[in-house]
C-alpha positions in Angstrom: 12.4 -6.8 2.3 8.8 -5.5 2.7 6.9 -8.2 4.5 3.3 -8.6 5.7 2.8 -11.4 8.3 -0.8 -12.5 8.9 -2.3 -9.0 8.9 -5.9 -8.4 9.7 -7.9 -5.1 9.6 -11.4 -3.7 9.5 -13.4 -0.6 8.6 -15.2 -0.1 11.9 -17.0 -3.4 12.5 -16.6 -4.7 9.0 -13.6 -7.0 8.7 -11.9 -6.8 5.4 -8.5 -8.5 6.0 -8.4 -11.7 8.0 -5.0 -13.2 7.3 -2.8 -11.7 4.6 0.9 -12.6 4.2 3.2 -11.6 1.4 6.6 -10.2 0.8 8.4 -8.0 -1.8 12.2 -8.0 -2.2 14.1 -5.1 -3.6 14.1 -5.3 -7.4 11.1 -7.7 -7.4 7.7 -7.0 -9.0 4.8 -8.7 -7.1 1.3 -8.4 -8.4 -1.7 -8.9 -6.1 -4.7 -10.4 -7.9 -8.3 -11.1 -6.8 -11.9 -10.3 -7.4 -13.4 -7.0 -6.5 -13.7 -6.8 -2.8 -11.0 -9.3 -2.1 -9.0 -6.9 0.0 -6.4 -5.8 -2.5 -6.7 -2.0 -1.9 -7.2 -2.5 1.8 -3.8 -4.4 1.9 -2.1 -1.4 0.2 -3.8 1.0 2.7 -2.7 -1.2 5.6 0.9 -1.0 4.5 0.8 2.8 4.4 -0.8 3.0 7.8 -4.1 4.3 6.5 -5.9 1.2 7.7 -4.9 0.1 11.3 -4.1 -3.5 11.9 -6.0 -5.6 14.4 -3.5 -8.5 14.0 -0.2 -9.3 12.4 2.6 -7.0 11.5 4.2 -5.2 8.5 8.0 -4.8 8.4 10.8 -3.4 6.2 14.0 -5.2 6.9 12.7 -6.2 10.3 11.6 -2.6 11.3 7.8 -2.5 12.0 5.8 -0.1 10.0 2.4 -0.8 11.4 3.3 0.8 14.8 4.5 4.1 13.2 2.5 7.3 12.6 1.2 7.5 9.0 3.6 10.2 8.0 6.6 8.1 9.1 6.0 5.3 6.6 7.5 7.4 3.7 10.6 8.0 5.8 11.3 4.3 5.4 11.2 4.8 1.6 7.8 3.1 1.0 5.7 5.1 -1.5 2.1 4.7 -2.6 0.1 5.7 -5.7 -3.5 5.1 -4.8 -6.3 4.2 -7.2 -7.7 7.4 -8.7 -4.4 9.2 -8.6 -5.3 11.7 -5.8 -3.3 14.6 -7.1 -3.8 18.1 -5.7 -5.9 19.4 -8.7 -5.4 23.1 -8.2 -1.6 22.8 -7.8 0.8 22.6 -10.8 2.7 19.5 -11.7 5.8 21.0 -10.3 4.1 21.7 -6.9 2.6 18.2 -6.8 6.1 16.7 -7.4 7.7 19.0 -4.8 5.3 17.7 -2.2 6.7 14.3 -2.9 10.3 15.6 -2.5 9.4 17.2 0.8 8.3 13.9 2.3 11.9 12.8 2.8 13.8 16.0 2.0 15.0 14.8 -1.4 16.7 17.2 -3.8 16.6 18.1 -7.4 18.6 15.0 -8.5 15.6 12.8 -7.6 13.3 15.2 -9.5 15.6 14.9 -12.5 15.4 11.1 -12.3 11.6 11.2 -12.2 11.5 13.5 -15.3 13.8 11.1 -17.1 11.3 8.4 -16.5 8.3 10.6 -17.5 9.7 13.2 -20.0 6.2 14.5 -20.7 5.9 15.8 -17.2 8.8 18.2 -17.8 6.7 19.8 -20.6 3.8 20.2 -18.1 5.6 21.4 -15.0 3.7 24.7 -14.8 0.3 23.2 -15.8 -2.4 22.7 -13.2 -2.9 19.0 -12.4 -6.7 19.0 -13.2 -6.0 20.2 -16.7 -3.8 17.1 -17.5 -5.1 14.2 -19.5 -5.8 11.0 -17.6 -2.5 9.5 -18.7 -0.6 12.6 -17.7 -2.3 12.6 -14.3 -1.2 9.0 -13.7 2.4 9.9 -14.7 2.3 12.8 -12.2 0.8 10.6 -9.5 3.5 7.9 -9.9 6.1 10.6 -10.3 5.1 12.2 -7.0 5.5 8.8 -5.3 8.9 8.3 -6.8 10.0 11.7 -5.5 10.5 10.2 -2.1 13.2 8.0 -3.8 11.5 4.8 -2.7 12.9 1.3 -2.1 9.4 0.0 -2.4 6.6 1.4 -4.5 2.9 0.4 -4.2 0.8 0.9 -7.3 -3.0 0.5 -7.1 -4.6 0.0 -10.5 -2.1 2.2 -12.3 -3.3 1.5 -15.9 -7.1 1.8 -15.1 -8.9 3.6 -18.0 -5.7 4.5 -19.9 -4.9 4.1 -23.6 -2.5 1.4 -24.7 0.5 3.7 -25.3 0.3 5.0 -21.7 -0.1 1.4 -20.4 3.0 0.4 -22.3 4.9 3.4 -20.8 3.9 2.5 -17.2 5.0 -1.1 -17.9 8.3 0.2 -19.1 8.8 2.4 -16.0 7.9 -0.5 -13.6 10.4 -2.7 -15.4 13.1 0.0 -15.2 12.4 0.5 -11.5 12.8 -3.1 -10.8 16.1 -3.3 -12.6 17.3 -0.4 -10.5 16.5 -2.3 -7.3 13.1 -0.9 -6.4 10.5 -3.4 -5.2 7.1 -3.0 -6.7 3.8 -4.2 -5.2 1.2 -3.9 -7.9 -2.6 -4.2 -7.9 -3.8 -4.6 -11.5 -6.7 -6.1 -13.4 -5.0 -6.2 -16.9 -3.8 -9.8 -16.7 -1.7 -9.9 -19.7 0.0 -6.6 -18.7 0.8 -8.0 -15.3 2.3 -11.3 -16.6 4.7 -9.4 -18.8 6.4 -7.5 -16.0 5.7 -9.4 -12.7 8.0 -11.8 -11.0 5.4 -13.3 -8.7 1.6 -13.2 -8.4 -0.1 -13.3 -5.0 -3.8 -14.1 -4.9 -6.1 -12.7 -2.3 -9.7 -14.1 -1.7 -12.1 -12.6 0.8 -9.4 -11.0 2.8 -7.2 -14.2 3.0 -3.9 -15.0 1.3 -4.1 -17.8 -1.2 -1.4 -19.1 -3.6 1.7 -17.2 -4.5 3.2 -18.4 -7.8 5.8 -17.3 -10.3 4.1 -15.1 -13.0 5.6 -17.3 -15.7 3.5 -20.2 -14.4 0.3 -18.4 -15.2 1.3 -17.8 -18.8 0.8 -21.5 -19.5 -1.6 -22.5 -16.7 -4.5 -20.1 -16.2 -6.5 -22.3 -13.8 -5.6 -20.1 -10.8 -6.7 -17.0 -12.7 -10.1 -18.7 -13.4 -10.3 -19.7 -9.7 -9.5 -16.4 -8.0 -10.2 -13.8 -10.7 -12.8 -15.4 -12.9 -11.1 -14.8 -16.2 
């Protein structure tokens, strides 16, 4: 289990997380929802060690991640696809994916698995990342994260600005990953897309954890969406 217990963090003197607790089990899809500035992306960065904690702890099966160097988080099979993709634009798709493989020393079998999930990437392996379409770049970004063969995958706004066919593909991949035992922590603003694949929804407001509810509950009762997201 990936577990956050009462974490707090700040950018300099600006406190952005005050008390956030949530958990993701293997094979579970948990979506984090909240308004802009609620602390969703900061929570993701904290898990990956990119935002140091001032309180609380983050563990995987009881092993603390928050005390590790940043480059050791991936060794515990926690992967991250940040908002905006952050590919190496002047490297090819193959080279971007190989960087993911090197993080844990994974071999070509993991790469083959990634290309099964995203067949289009196989057609683009020798193409520079900056020449890809937005949807192809997102595939490559998620694919690079998957190249560490994760137990837990963090996705920050993976469908932002993408056409419906690519959104559907990413939904399908997330569903496939969860069925294979990968836990997914997802930040997403497309509410209907979230409700179709999530097991639980965790609301964050002003850096504090609020309700955690089954996603199915929100399909019939949207009051929490109105309260915490304003839709």
